[in-house]
VOBAPA-741612 format. One record per atom (N, C-alpha, C, O): x, y, z. Coordinates in steps of 0.05 Angstrom, whole numbers, padded with zeros to 5 digits, always signed. Layout:
% VOBAPA-741612
XYZ/...
% end
This chain:
% VOBAPA-741612
+01381+02882+01344/+01382+02908+01363/+01398+02928+01356/+01422+02922+01361/+01395+02953+01345/+01406+02976+01342/+01423+02987+01365/+01415+02987+01388/+01451+02998+01358/+01466+03005+01378/+01454+03034+01389/+01437+03045+01375/+01460+03042+01408/+01455+03066+01422/+01469+03090+01410/+01492+03084+01404/+01463+03112+01405/+01480+03133+01397/+01486+03149+01421/+01468+03160+01433/+01514+03150+01431/+01525+03162+01451/+01527+03191+01450/+01517+03205+01468/+01541+03202+01427/+01543+03225+01425/+01537+03229+01394/+01540+03211+01378/+01526+03258+01388/+01520+03265+01359/+01530+03290+01355/+01530+03306+01374/+01541+03297+01327/+01552+03322+01319/+01535+03325+01292/+01528+03306+01278/+01530+03351+01287/+01523+03360+01261/+01542+03380+01253/+01540+03402+01265/+01558+03378+01237/+01579+03405+01227/+01576+03407+01199/+01575+03387+01185/+01575+03437+01189/+01573+03444+01164/+01603+03442+01152/+01622+03445+01167/+01604+03437+01125/+01631+03433+01109/+01631+03455+01091/+01613+03454+01074/+01644+03474+01090/+01649+03495+01071/+01678+03496+01068/+01694+03484+01081/+01682+03515+01049/+01710+03524+01042/+01726+03535+01061/+01751+03531+01060/+01715+03550+01081/+01726+03558+01104/+01734+03538+01126/+01754+03539+01141/+01716+03521+01126/+01725+03495+01147/+01748+03480+01134/+01770+03478+01145/+01745+03469+01112/+01769+03451+01097/+01797+03472+01094/+01820+03463+01092/+01791+03499+01093/+01814+03513+01090/+01830+03513+01116/+01855+03512+01115/+01815+03516+01141/+01825+03516+01169/+01838+03490+01171/+01860+03491+01182/+01829+03467+01163/+01844+03444+01161/+01867+03439+01149/+01886+03427+01158/+01863+03453+01123/+01890+03449+01105/+01911+03467+01118/+01933+03457+01121/+01905+03494+01125/+01922+03512+01140/+01935+03498+01164/+01959+03502+01168/+01924+03484+01178/+01933+03469+01201/+01951+03448+01192/+01973+03445+01201/+01941+03432+01174/+01957+03405+01166/+01987+03417+01149/+02010+03406+01151/+01981+03439+01134/+02008+03449+01117/+02022+03469+01129/+02041+03480+01119/+02010+03478+01161/+02032+03494+01172/+02063+03489+01169/+02078+03506+01159/+02068+03468+01178/+02097+03461+01180/+02109+03463+01152/+02130+03475+01150/+02098+03452+01130/+02112+03450+01108/+02106+03479+01094/+02123+03483+01076/+02091+03498+01096/+02089+03525+01090/+02115+03537+01106/+02132+03548+01092/+02119+03536+01130/+02143+03548+01147/+02170+03539+01131/+02187+03554+01122/+02169+03511+01131/+02197+03502+01120/+02204+03515+01093/+02226+03524+01088/+02182+03516+01075/+02187+03526+01048/+02195+03557+01049/+02212+03568+01036/+02177+03568+01068/+02186+03599+01068/+02213+03605+01082/+02226+03625+01076/+02221+03589+01097/+02251+03588+01109/+02272+03581+01084/+02291+03596+01078/+02267+03560+01074/+02285+03555+01052/+02289+03579+01030/+02310+03589+01024/+02263+03586+01021/+02264+03612+01004/+02276+03635+01012/+02290+03648+00997/+02269+03642+01035/+02284+03668+01052/+02320+03662+01054/+02337+03680+01049/+02325+03637+01060/+02353+03633+01066/+02366+03630+01037/+02389+03637+01036/+02356+03623+01017/+02366+03619+00992/+02372+03652+00982/+02394+03659+00975/+02350+03669+00982/+02354+03692+00972/+02375+03711+00994/+02391+03727+00986/+02372+03706+01013/+02391+03723+01032/+02415+03715+01027/+02432+03732+01025/+02422+03689+01023/+02451+03677+01021/+02461+03689+00993/+02483+03699+00991/+02442+03687+00972/+02455+03697+00945/+02462+03724+00944/+02480+03733+00930/+02441+03743+00963/+02441+03765+00969/+02471+03778+00983/+02483+03798+00976/+02479+03761+01003/+02498+03768+01017/+02522+03762+01000/+02541+03779+01002/+02525+03741+00983/+02547+03735+00965/+02551+03760+00944/+02572+03769+00936/+02523+03768+00938/+02526+03792+00916/+02536+03815+00929/+02553+03828+00918/+02526+03819+00951/+02538+03843+00965/+02569+03850+00960/+02576+03873+00958/+02587+03831+00957/+02618+03834+00953/+02624+03845+00923/+02644+03859+00917/+02606+03838+00907/+02602+03845+00880/+02588+03873+00871/+02600+03892+00860/+02562+03873+00877/+02552+03893+00877/+02528+03900+00898/+02506+03887+00899/+02535+03921+00913/+02520+03925+00938/+02493+03929+00934/+02477+03915+00947/+02486+03943+00920/+02458+03949+00914/+02441+03924+00905/+02420+03922+00917/+02447+03904+00884/+02435+03882+00877/+02433+03861+00900/+02413+03846+00902/+02457+03857+00920/+02455+03842+00938/+02430+03853+00960/+02412+03839+00965/+02433+03879+00970/+02414+03888+00989/+02383+03881+00973/+02364+03872+00987/+02379+03885+00947/+02356+03882+00937/+02343+03851+00938/+02320+03844+00941/+02369+03835+00934/+02357+03805+00935/+02356+03796+00967/+02345+03775+00972/+02365+03807+00983/+02363+03804+01012/+02333+03812+01019/+02319+03797+01031/+02324+03839+01011/+02301+03849+01015/+02275+03830+01005/+02254+03826+01017/+02283+03821+00982/+02260+03811+00966/+02258+03777+00979/+02237+03765+00981/+02284+03768+00988/+02278+03740+00996/+02263+03740+01025/+02247+03723+01031/+02270+03763+01044/+02255+03766+01065/+02224+03776+01059/+02207+03766+01072/+02219+03792+01044/+02192+03799+01039/+02175+03774+01024/+02154+03766+01034/+02185+03763+01004/+02174+03737+00989/+02173+03714+01010/+02153+03700+01010/+02192+03709+01028/+02191+03683+01039/+02174+03686+01064/+02158+03669+01071/+02179+03712+01078/+02157+03715+01103/+02133+03722+01100/+02117+03713+01115/+02124+03739+01080/+02100+03753+01077/+02080+03737+01052/+02058+03728+01053/+02100+03740+01030/+02086+03735+01002/+02079+03703+00997/+02057+03697+00989/+02095+03686+01002/+02094+03657+01003/+02073+03647+01017/+02056+03633+01005/+02071+03652+01044/+02051+03645+01063/+02022+03653+01049/+02003+03637+01048/+02022+03676+01040/+01996+03693+01032/+01988+03674+01005/+01965+03665+01003/+02003+03670+00988/+01998+03660+00964/+01990+03630+00966/+01974+03618+00951/+02001+03619+00986/+01995+03585+00991/+01968+03588+01003/+01951+03572+00993/+01961+03604+01021/+01928+03605+01032/+01913+03616+01010/+01891+03606+01011/+01914+03631+00993/+01900+03638+00971/+01891+03616+00956/+01868+03609+00951/+01918+03601+00947/+01911+03579+00930/+01894+03561+00940/+01876+03551+00926/+01898+03555+00965/+01883+03532+00978/+01853+03543+00980/+01835+03526+00979/+01846+03569+00983/+01821+03574+00980/+01806+03571+00955/+01783+03563+00954/+01821+03579+00933/+01812+03579+00907/+01808+03546+00900/+01788+03539+00887/+01825+03526+00908/+01820+03500+00904/+01799+03489+00921/+01788+03469+00913/+01793+03500+00945/+01771+03488+00957/+01745+03500+00944/+01726+03486+00944/+01743+03523+00935/+01717+03530+00919/+01713+03521+00894/+01691+03524+00883/+01734+03508+00883/+01730+03495+00855/+01721+03463+00862/+01706+03450+00849/+01735+03454+00887/+01727+03426+00893/+01698+03425+00905/+01684+03406+00899/+01687+03444+00920/+01662+03442+00930/+01644+03453+00916/+01622+03450+00926/+01645+03467+00893/+01629+03479+00877/+01609+03499+00892/+01616+03511+00912/+01584+03500+00881/+01569+03515+00887/+01547+03498+00907/+01523+03501+00903/+01554+03484+00925/+01536+03472+00944/+01545+03472+00975/+01568+03475+00983/+01523+03468+00991/+01527+03472+01021/+01528+03443+01026/+01515+03427+01013/+01547+03438+01050/+01551+03406+01061/+01546+03405+01090/+01555+03421+01106/+01530+03384+01098/+01530+03377+01128/+01535+03349+01127/+01525+03333+01111/+01554+03345+01149/+01561+03321+01160/+01550+03313+01184/+01555+03327+01203/+01535+03292+01187/+01527+03284+01216/+01542+03262+01225/+01545+03245+01208/+01552+03258+01250/+01567+03243+01264/+01552+03231+01286/+01544+03243+01306/+01548+03200+01281/+01535+03188+01311/+01556+03170+01322/+01564+03151+01309/+01564+03175+01342/+01587+03159+01356/+01568+03134+01375/+01550+03140+01391/+01578+03108+01369/+01566+03090+01379/+01586+03077+01400/+01606+03089+01408/+01579+03053+01407/+01599+03043+01429/+01624+03033+01409/+01646+03040+01418/+01625+03021+01389/+01643+03009+01374/+01655+03028+01346/+01677+03027+01337/+01635+03043+01339/+01643+03054+01313/+01631+03083+01314/+01618+03090+01333/+01638+03102+01290/+01623+03124+01287/+01610+03129+01256/+01623+03129+01235/+01586+03132+01258/+01568+03130+01230/+01570+03158+01219/+01567+03177+01235/+01576+03163+01195/+01581+03192+01183/+01561+03190+01159/+01562+03171+01143/+01542+03212+01158/+01525+03218+01137/+01530+03241+01126/+01529+03261+01141/+01536+03242+01100/+01542+03270+01088/+01516+03277+01068/+01504+03262+01051/+01512+03305+01076/+01486+03311+01059/+01496+03336+01043/+01514+03349+01052/+01484+03342+01020/+01490+03369+01007/+01466+03382+00993/+01447+03368+00989/+01465+03405+00986/+01447+03414+00972/+01453+03419+00943/+01475+03415+00932/+01431+03427+00931/+01432+03430+00898/+01444+03452+00892/+01454+03452+00869/+01448+03476+00908/+01457+03503+00906/+01461+03517+00932/+01449+03509+00952/+01476+03536+00932/+01490+03550+00956/+01463+03571+00971/+01463+03579+00994/+01441+03574+00951/+01421+03589+00961/+01396+03571+00973/+01377+03581+00984/+01399+03549+00969/+01376+03529+00978/+01382+03518+01001/+01406+03519+01007/+01363+03504+01018/+01370+03486+01043/+01361+03461+01034/+01358+03447+01054/+01355+03450+01013/+01346+03426+01006/+01368+03404+01012/+01376+03390+00993/+01376+03399+01034/+01396+03380+01036/+01386+03352+01033/+01365+03344+01043/+01403+03337+01018/+01395+03310+01007/+01424+03289+01013/+01447+03297+01010/+01417+03262+01023/+01442+03247+01031/+01454+03239+01001/+01443+03232+00980/+01479+03243+01009/+01499+03237+00986/+01520+03213+00993/+01528+03198+00975/+01528+03211+01017/+01545+03188+01022/+01542+03181+01053/+01532+03197+01069/+01551+03156+01060/+01550+03152+01089/+01571+03130+01094/+01576+03114+01075/+01582+03128+01113/+01605+03115+01120/+01610+03106+01153/+01606+03121+01172/+01618+03080+01154/+01617+03074+01179/+01647+03064+01186/+01658+03045+01174/+01658+03079+01208/+01686+03079+01219/+01689+03064+01242/+01680+03073+01262/+01701+03041+01244/+01711+03032+01269/+01732+03044+01287/+01755+03045+01278/+01728+03050+01308/+01746+03062+01328/+01776+03052+01323/+01794+03069+01322/+01782+03026+01322/+01803+03017+01315/+01819+03025+01287/+01843+03021+01284/+01803+03036+01270/+01814+03047+01244/+01818+03079+01245/+01827+03093+01227/+01812+03087+01266/+01816+03118+01267/+01849+03123+01273/+01860+03110+01290/+01863+03140+01260/+01888+03141+01265/+01899+03158+01283/+01921+03152+01294/+01885+03184+01290/+01890+03199+01304/+01863+03222+01313/+01844+03225+01297/+01866+03234+01336/+01847+03254+01339/+01866+03282+01345/+01884+03284+01362/+01857+03303+01328/+01868+03329+01342/+01852+03351+01347/+01836+03359+01331/+01855+03364+01370/+01834+03389+01377/+01850+03411+01367/+01873+03413+01376/+01840+03428+01349/+01848+03454+01344/+01829+03477+01337/+01812+03475+01320/+01833+03499+01352/+01816+03519+01359/+01786+03511+01366/+01783+03499+01387/+01766+03517+01351/+01739+03500+01358/+01730+03475+01344/+01707+03470+01340/+01750+03461+01337/+01748+03434+01315/+01756+03412+01328/+01769+03413+01349/+01751+03392+01317/+01759+03368+01324/+01767+03348+01296/+01749+03341+01281/+01792+03343+01293/+01796+03332+01267/+01798+03304+01272/+01818+03297+01284/+01779+03283+01262/+01778+03255+01267/+01795+03242+01239/+01785+03241+01217/+01818+03234+01245/+01838+03225+01219/+01831+03199+01217/+01833+03183+01236/+01822+03192+01190/+01819+03167+01183/+01849+03156+01171/+01853+03131+01169/+01864+03172+01165/+01893+03163+01156/+01911+03186+01160/+01904+03205+01173/+01934+03186+01149/+01953+03206+01161/+01945+03231+01141/+01958+03251+01148/+01931+03235+01121/+01924+03257+01110/+01894+03264+01107/+01887+03287+01102/+01879+03245+01109/+01849+03257+01107/+01838+03256+01140/+01846+03243+01159/+01818+03274+01137/+01807+03276+01167/+01778+03289+01162/+01773+03307+01146/+01761+03278+01180/+01733+03295+01181/+01732+03313+01201/+01742+03308+01223/+01719+03338+01194/+01721+03360+01215/+01695+03364+01229/+01673+03367+01216/+01697+03364+01256/+01675+03365+01272/+01675+03396+01289/+01693+03404+01304/+01657+03407+01285/+01656+03431+01301/+01648+03431+01329/+01630+03416+01336/+01659+03444+01347/+01652+03443+01375/+01619+03445+01376/+01604+03428+01385/+01613+03472+01366/+01584+03482+01366/+01565+03462+01355/+01541+03463+01359/+01576+03444+01340/+01551+03421+01325/+01542+03400+01345/+01526+03384+01337/+01552+03400+01367/+01548+03376+01384/+01518+03378+01394/+01511+03397+01409/+01500+03358+01385/+01468+03357+01389/+01468+03336+01411/+01445+03333+01421/+01485+03322+01420/+01478+03300+01442/+01507+03297+01460/+01526+03287+01448/+01511+03302+01480/+01528+03298+01498/+01551+03324+01493/+01544+03341+01477/+01576+03327+01503/+01597+03351+01502/+01617+03342+01488/+01618+03317+01483/+01634+03359+01480/+01655+03354+01470/+01680+03336+01488/+01692+03316+01480/+01681+03347+01509/+01697+03337+01531/+01688+03307+01539/+01705+03290+01546/+01668+03302+01537/+01660+03275+01545/+01667+03258+01516/+01681+03238+01517/+01658+03268+01493/+01669+03251+01469/+01699+03245+01468/+01707+03222+01465/+01715+03266+01472/+01743+03267+01470/+01750+03240+01495/+01766+03222+01489/+01738+03241+01520/+01745+03221+01538/+01734+03190+01526/+01749+03171+01529/+01715+03188+01516/+01705+03168+01498/+01726+03155+01479/+01732+03131+01479/+01737+03176+01464/+01757+03168+01442/+01782+03160+01455/+01795+03143+01442/+01792+03169+01477/+01813+03169+01488/+01814+03137+01501/+01832+03121+01498/+01791+03132+01514/+01783+03102+01521/+01784+03085+01503/+01789+03062+01511/+01781+03090+01479/+01779+03074+01455/+01811+03068+01443/+01817+03053+01424/+01833+03085+01460/+01858+03078+01451/+01861+03092+01427/+01874+03081+01409/+01852+03117+01422/+01855+03135+01401/+01873+03156+01408/+01867+03171+01427/+01897+03160+01394/+01919+03184+01397/+01905+03209+01399/+01894+03218+01379/+01905+03221+01421/+01893+03251+01422/+01914+03275+01419/+01931+03278+01436/+01912+03289+01401/+01934+03316+01406/+01921+03340+01409/+01907+03347+01390/+01922+03354+01427/+01907+03379+01434/+01923+03404+01425/+01939+03413+01441/+01920+03416+01405/+01930+03437+01393/+01915+03466+01397/+01922+03488+01388/+01893+03460+01413/+01876+03482+01420/+01890+03505+01441/+01895+03499+01464/+01894+03526+01431/+01905+03544+01454/+01886+03557+01471/+01896+03567+01491/+01858+03558+01468/+01841+03568+01481/+01821+03545+01494/+01808+03530+01481/+01821+03547+01525/+01799+03525+01532/+01767+03530+01524/+01755+03550+01531/+01758+03512+01509/+01733+03520+01501/+01713+03513+01524/+01720+03497+01542/+01684+03525+01524/+01665+03517+01544/+01662+03489+01547/+01665+03476+01567/+01655+03481+01521/+01645+03451+01517/+01663+03433+01530/+01653+03416+01544/+01692+03433+01528/+01712+03417+01542/+01715+03422+01568/+01719+03402+01582/+01714+03446+01579/+01716+03452+01606/+01694+03443+01620/+01697+03435+01643/+01666+03443+01608/+01643+03431+01617/+01646+03401+01623/+01639+03392+01645/+01657+03386+01603/+01660+03359+01610/+01678+03354+01634/+01673+03337+01652/+01697+03368+01634/+01719+03364+01658/+01707+03365+01677/+01707+03346+01693/+01692+03387+01682/+01681+03397+01710/+01660+03379+01716/+01657+03378+01740/+01646+03367+01705/+01626+03343+01708/+01632+03321+01725/+01620+03310+01744/+01658+03316+01712/+01677+03293+01724/+01688+03297+01752/+01688+03280+01769/+01695+03322+01756/+01707+03331+01777/+01687+03335+01802/+01695+03334+01825/+01665+03338+01797/+01643+03340+01815/+01629+03315+01822/+01610+03315+01837/
% end
C-alpha cells in the first residue's frame, strides 16, 4: 500500500532562488568580513593620521566605502556568477511530496532555458528524522538536510495543503523551525486561522 501524499509543492530552482538562499546563509559571514575589513582600514588610517593626515583620511574613507558598500556588492555578484555557471542553460523544477514519515523529492530539468521539456533527473527520499532544520525566510521555506545544504520551497508552489499546515506537520515531527520571515504571508496566516476557528 502506497503512503498518502499529505502536502505537495512544486518550486522552480534557478539562479535567483539559489542566490536568495546563499545570501541568507552567508549574511552573517559577509557582515563579519565587512566589519573586519572596515576596522582594519580605519585603524591603520587613524594611526597614519599622526604621520600624514591626507593618507590617513584616505585610508579611513576607503575602508568605510570598501567594507560597507563594495565588499557586500562584490560577494553578491560573485554568488550570482557562480550560480549561472553551476546551473548552466537549463530550467529546473523540484516537486516535494510530504508523506506521513518522509518527503519525496523529484528534480526535473529542461534541455535549454527556452524550452519547457522537463525530464526527471533525480529523486530522493528524506525521512523526517534526517532533516536538520527548517527555516522560513521571506516567501521561502528552506528544508535543511545538513548544516550547509537545503532544498528551497516557494510558498506559492503549494499544490496540496497550505504552508502553515505543512509547518505544523514538520513541527509535530520534532524538526527545529526557525522563522526569519519578517512579513506574515497569507499562506501561513490561513493555516493558523483555520486552526483557530
